Each structure stands twice: as structure tokens, then as C-alpha cells.
DOGU-152011 format. One record per residue (C-alpha): residue number from 1; x, y negated, z negated; residue in three letters; chain. Coordinates in steps of 0.05 Angstrom, whole numbers, plus 32768, in hexadecimal, padded with zeros to 4 digits. Layout:
+-----+------+-------+------+------+-------+
|  nr | east | north |   up | rest | kette |
+-----+------+-------+------+------+-------+
| NUM |    X |     Y |    Z |  ala |     A |
...
+-----+------+-------+------+------+-------+
//
This chain:
+-----+------+-------+------+------+-------+
|  nr | east | north |   up | rest | kette |
+-----+------+-------+------+------+-------+
|   1 | 88D4 |  7F23 | 8020 |  met |     A |
|   2 | 88B5 |  7F13 | 805F |  gly |     A |
|   3 | 8887 |  7F3D | 8090 |  leu |     A |
|   4 | 88A0 |  7F7D | 80AF |  cys |     A |
|   5 | 887F |  7FA1 | 80EE |  glu |     A |
|   6 | 885E |  7FE1 | 80E3 |  thr |     A |
|   7 | 8833 |  800D | 8114 |  pro |     A |
|   8 | 87F3 |  7FF3 | 80F5 |  tyr |     A |
|   9 | 8807 |  7FAB | 80F5 |  gly |     A |
|  10 | 8828 |  7F7C | 80CB |  leu |     A |
|  11 | 883E |  7F8C | 8084 |  glu |     A |
|  12 | 8852 |  7F62 | 8049 |  thr |     A |
|  13 | 886A |  7F77 | 8006 |  pro |     A |
|  14 | 8821 |  7F74 | 7FEF |  asn |     A |
|  15 | 880A |  7FA4 | 8028 |  gly |     A |
|  16 | 87F1 |  7FA3 | 806F |  ile |     A |
|  17 | 87D3 |  7F5E | 808B |  val |     A |
|  18 | 87B7 |  7F79 | 80C8 |  gly |     A |
|  19 | 87B9 |  7F92 | 8113 |  leu |     A |
|  20 | 87D3 |  7F5D | 813B |  gln |     A |
|  21 | 87C1 |  7F84 | 8179 |  glu |     A |
|  22 | 877E |  7FA0 | 8183 |  pro |     A |
|  23 | 876D |  7FE5 | 8195 |  pro |     A |
|  24 | 874C |  7FD4 | 81CE |  leu |     A |
|  25 | 875A |  7F9F | 81FB |  arg |     A |
|  26 | 8742 |  7F93 | 823B |  ile |     A |
|  27 | 875A |  7F59 | 8268 |  val |     A |
|  28 | 8750 |  7F3C | 82AB |  ser |     A |
|  29 | 8793 |  7F36 | 82C9 |  pro |     A |
|  30 | 87B1 |  7EF4 | 82CF |  tyr |     A |
|  31 | 87F0 |  7ECE | 82F4 |  glu |     A |
|  32 | 8803 |  7EA0 | 82BA |  lys |     A |
|  33 | 87E0 |  7E84 | 8278 |  ser |     A |
|  34 | 87D0 |  7E43 | 825A |  phe |     A |
|  35 | 87D5 |  7E6A | 821C |  gly |     A |
|  36 | 8819 |  7E5E | 8203 |  pro |     A |
|  37 | 8810 |  7E13 | 820D |  lys |     A |
|  38 | 87CD |  7E17 | 81E8 |  ala |     A |
|  39 | 87F1 |  7E3A | 81AC |  val |     A |
|  40 | 8828 |  7E06 | 81AD |  gln |     A |
|  41 | 87F2 |  7DD0 | 81B0 |  phe |     A |
|  42 | 87CE |  7DF7 | 8172 |  cys |     A |
|  43 | 8811 |  7DF3 | 8149 |  lys |     A |
|  44 | 8818 |  7DA4 | 815D |  leu |     A |
|  45 | 87D2 |  7D93 | 813D |  val |     A |
|  46 | 87D2 |  7DBD | 80FF |  gly |     A |
|  47 | 87B2 |  7E03 | 8116 |  ile |     A |
|  48 | 87DA |  7E3B | 80FF |  asn |     A |
|  49 | 87C4 |  7E7D | 8125 |  leu |     A |
|  50 | 87D3 |  7EBF | 8118 |  asp |     A |
|  51 | 87FA |  7EED | 814B |  pro |     A |
|  52 | 87B3 |  7F0E | 8161 |  trp |     A |
|  53 | 8794 |  7EC8 | 816B |  gln |     A |
|  54 | 87CD |  7EB2 | 8197 |  gln |     A |
|  55 | 87C5 |  7EF2 | 81BD |  asn |     A |
|  56 | 877D |  7EE4 | 81CB |  ile |     A |
|  57 | 878D |  7E9F | 81E3 |  leu |     A |
|  58 | 87C3 |  7EB7 | 8216 |  arg |     A |
|  59 | 878B |  7EE7 | 822D |  asp |     A |
|  60 | 8750 |  7EBB | 8230 |  ala |     A |
|  61 | 8779 |  7E82 | 8252 |  leu |     A |
|  62 | 8797 |  7EAB | 8286 |  gly |     A |
|  63 | 878F |  7E94 | 82CF |  val |     A |
|  64 | 8795 |  7EAF | 8312 |  arg |     A |
|  65 | 87C0 |  7E9F | 834B |  ala |     A |
|  66 | 8780 |  7E7B | 836E |  asn |     A |
|  67 | 877F |  7E4A | 8329 |  gly |     A |
|  68 | 8747 |  7E69 | 830A |  arg |     A |
|  69 | 8732 |  7E89 | 82CF |  trp |     A |
|  70 | 874C |  7ED7 | 82CA |  ala |     A |
|  71 | 870E |  7EDD | 8299 |  ala |     A |
|  72 | 86C9 |  7EBC | 82A0 |  arg |     A |
|  73 | 86B5 |  7EDC | 825D |  asn |     A |
|  74 | 86D5 |  7EEB | 821E |  leu |     A |
|  75 | 86C2 |  7F17 | 81E8 |  gly |     A |
|  76 | 86E3 |  7F21 | 819D |  ile |     A |
|  77 | 86C8 |  7F5C | 816F |  val |     A |
|  78 | 86F2 |  7F49 | 812D |  val |     A |
|  79 | 86DA |  7F5B | 80E8 |  ala |     A |
|  80 | 86C3 |  7F25 | 80BC |  arg |     A |
|  81 | 86F6 |  7EF7 | 809B |  gln |     A |
|  82 | 872C |  7EF9 | 80CC |  asn |     A |
|  83 | 8733 |  7EC1 | 80EE |  gly |     A |
|  84 | 86FE |  7EBD | 8122 |  lys |     A |
|  85 | 86E3 |  7E7D | 8112 |  ser |     A |
|  86 | 872C |  7E5D | 810B |  glu |     A |
|  87 | 8733 |  7E73 | 8154 |  leu |     A |
|  88 | 86EB |  7E59 | 8167 |  ala |     A |
|  89 | 8707 |  7E12 | 8149 |  ala |     A |
|  90 | 8747 |  7E1B | 8170 |  ala |     A |
|  91 | 872A |  7E2C | 81B3 |  met |     A |
|  92 | 86FF |  7DEE | 81AF |  ile |     A |
|  93 | 873D |  7DBE | 81A1 |  ile |     A |
|  94 | 875F |  7DE0 | 81D8 |  ile |     A |
|  95 | 8721 |  7DD6 | 8206 |  ala |     A |
|  96 | 8714 |  7D8D | 81F4 |  leu |     A |
|  97 | 875F |  7D6F | 81EF |  tyr |     A |
|  98 | 878C |  7DA1 | 8217 |  val |     A |
|  99 | 875A |  7DB9 | 8250 |  leu |     A |
| 100 | 8735 |  7D78 | 824F |  lys |     A |
| 101 | 86F5 |  7DA2 | 825E |  glu |     A |
| 102 | 86B6 |  7D70 | 8268 |  lys |     A |
| 103 | 8685 |  7D97 | 823A |  leu |     A |
| 104 | 868D |  7DCB | 820B |  val |     A |
| 105 | 864C |  7DEA | 81E5 |  ile |     A |
| 106 | 865D |  7E14 | 81A4 |  tyr |     A |
| 107 | 8623 |  7E3C | 818F |  ser |     A |
| 108 | 8615 |  7E64 | 814B |  ala |     A |
| 109 | 85DC |  7E8B | 8134 |  his |     A |
| 110 | 85D5 |  7E63 | 80F5 |  arg |     A |
| 111 | 85DB |  7E17 | 80EB |  ser |     A |
| 112 | 860B |  7E23 | 80AE |  asp |     A |
| 113 | 863B |  7E47 | 80DA |  thr |     A |
| 114 | 8638 |  7E0D | 8110 |  ala |     A |
| 115 | 8649 |  7DE0 | 80D8 |  gly |     A |
| 116 | 8687 |  7E03 | 80BD |  glu |     A |
| 117 | 86A1 |  7E07 | 8108 |  ile |     A |
| 118 | 8690 |  7DBA | 8111 |  phe |     A |
| 119 | 86AE |  7DAB | 80D0 |  gln |     A |
| 120 | 86F5 |  7DCF | 80DA |  arg |     A |
| 121 | 86F8 |  7DAD | 8128 |  val |     A |
| 122 | 86EB |  7D69 | 80FF |  gln |     A |
| 123 | 871E |  7D76 | 80C9 |  asp |     A |
| 124 | 8751 |  7D8D | 80FF |  ile |     A |
| 125 | 874B |  7D54 | 812E |  ile |     A |
| 126 | 8746 |  7D20 | 80E7 |  glu |     A |
| 127 | 8789 |  7D44 | 80CC |  asn |     A |
| 128 | 87B2 |  7D37 | 8115 |  ser |     A |
| 129 | 87C6 |  7CF2 | 811D |  pro |     A |
| 130 | 87CA |  7D07 | 816F |  glu |     A |
| 131 | 8785 |  7D1F | 816D |  leu |     A |
| 132 | 8769 |  7CDF | 8146 |  val |     A |
| 133 | 878D |  7CB6 | 817E |  lys |     A |
| 134 | 876B |  7CE0 | 81B2 |  arg |     A |
| 135 | 8725 |  7CE5 | 8199 |  thr |     A |
| 136 | 86EF |  7CB1 | 81A9 |  ala |     A |
| 137 | 86B6 |  7CCB | 817B |  his |     A |
| 138 | 869E |  7CFC | 814A |  ile |     A |
| 139 | 8655 |  7CFB | 813A |  arg |     A |
| 140 | 8642 |  7D22 | 80F9 |  lys |     A |
| 141 | 85EF |  7D1B | 80FC |  thr |     A |
| 142 | 85D7 |  7D5A | 80E4 |  asn |     A |
| 143 | 85C3 |  7D86 | 811F |  gly |     A |
| 144 | 85E8 |  7D56 | 8152 |  gln |     A |
| 145 | 8630 |  7D64 | 813F |  glu |     A |
| 146 | 865B |  7D53 | 8179 |  ser |     A |
| 147 | 86A3 |  7D3C | 8187 |  val |     A |
| 148 | 86BA |  7D15 | 81C1 |  lys |     A |
| 149 | 86FA |  7D02 | 81DB |  thr |     A |
| 150 | 8715 |  7CBE | 81FF |  lys |     A |
| 151 | 8727 |  7CE7 | 823F |  glu |     A |
| 152 | 86DD |  7CFD | 823D |  gly |     A |
| 153 | 86DA |  7D42 | 8227 |  ser |     A |
| 154 | 86A6 |  7D59 | 81EE |  arg |     A |
| 155 | 868C |  7D8F | 81C8 |  val |     A |
| 156 | 8643 |  7D97 | 81AE |  gln |     A |
| 157 | 8639 |  7DC7 | 816D |  phe |     A |
| 158 | 85F3 |  7DEF | 8174 |  arg |     A |
| 159 | 85CE |  7E1B | 8152 |  thr |     A |
| 160 | 85A9 |  7E4E | 817F |  arg |     A |
| 161 | 8558 |  7E45 | 817F |  val |     A |
| 162 | 8531 |  7E59 | 81B1 |  lys |     A |
| 163 | 8537 |  7E32 | 81F0 |  asn |     A |
| 164 | 8570 |  7E06 | 81D0 |  ala |     A |
| 165 | 85A4 |  7DF1 | 8201 |  gly |     A |
| 166 | 8584 |  7E0A | 823E |  arg |     A |
| 167 | 858E |  7DEA | 827F |  gly |     A |
| 168 | 85CC |  7DD3 | 8262 |  phe |     A |
| 169 | 860D |  7DE1 | 8289 |  ser |     A |
| 170 | 8656 |  7DDE | 8269 |  cys |     A |
| 171 | 869E |  7DEE | 8277 |  asp |     A |
| 172 | 86A2 |  7E1A | 823A |  arg |     A |
| 173 | 8667 |  7E3D | 8212 |  leu |     A |
| 174 | 8684 |  7E61 | 81D4 |  ile |     A |
| 175 | 864D |  7E8D | 81B6 |  leu |     A |
| 176 | 865C |  7E9E | 816C |  asp |     A |
| 177 | 863B |  7EE2 | 8150 |  glu |     A |
| 178 | 8630 |  7EFF | 8196 |  ala |     A |
| 179 | 8607 |  7F39 | 8170 |  met |     A |
| 180 | 85CD |  7F03 | 8161 |  asp |     A |
| 181 | 85C6 |  7EF3 | 81A9 |  leu |     A |
| 182 | 8584 |  7EFE | 81C3 |  ser |     A |
| 183 | 857D |  7F1C | 8208 |  arg |     A |
| 184 | 854D |  7EE6 | 8222 |  gly |     A |
+-----+------+-------+------+------+-------+
//
């Protein structure tokens, strides 16, 4: 037996899998989206996203008629253990290999969280011949984890500590666990 649609989400013979549409969704209007292309790329490199993750990518990668991002900021609130980390890893891969952004910074409140996302990104790259071919270097030094592509894009994985990362500018900043961000 497969999945069937209910008013509450997808349901399997074992019960509800989860809502695929958020109860509250506020999205900046956009003309087109790189989301479908990004989802296809994710499938190509072995990232299988849930429908809700695909929807977020669609909205997050929306572009206005003038060619600029429709949403400069994106916030998602999802309960623990539901796929936020996989979505972050997917966004990093997309930023590096599809959008070819020069610098992506992923920042977490704890070093083990940053390390887990780095490990997931590394696994995705190393398990995809397409990505291995396009990757110049993976730096695994503790506290200096990063990936650089042959096209010149790179991602740095950081732990938030006082004054860390100040003065940097980047094309994409991913802040994990926003509830732990300081106001300063």
C-alpha cells in the first residue's frame, strides 16, 4: 500500500506521515523560481526531499521580474527531527553547484551541529560522481571545515561565538537554530 492524501497530510497504512503544507505561510510574490531546477538537481545527486522541503525551495528560490530574489530573508519553524538539517544541506549544495554563489556561510550555535551539517554535505559530495568531479577541495580541519568548487564557489561551516564572522560578507548566510541568536 502507498500513501494517500488526507486533510491532515500524507497517510500511510501505519498512520500520518506529516503535513506537507504549513499552517502559516507568508511568501514574497515571485515571477519564476529556480526551485524546480534545484529539486531536480538534488535528485540527481542523491538528495531525496520531502514535498514540504521542495515547497520551501520553490518559494526560497523565487525571483522577481527584475531578476532579484523575491525573498532576501527566509525563516522556517519546524519541529525537531523533521528534516531541517537535510534542507540546509540541500540549500548549501544548490548554492555551490547550481547557483554558483561565491561564498556561503553556514552558522550553528554548537560545533557538533555545524560538524553534522558539514559531514552531511561532505557525504553528498563524495557519493555523487557529478559533484566529486566539480569539487576542488574539502577542508576537514576541525573548526575550519569548508568546501570549494572548481567554479570558485565555497562554503564555510562556523560555530557562533562572540565576534566570529564579523566583517564578512557573503552571498548566502544560513543561520541554524535562530532561537539561539543574540540580538547584538
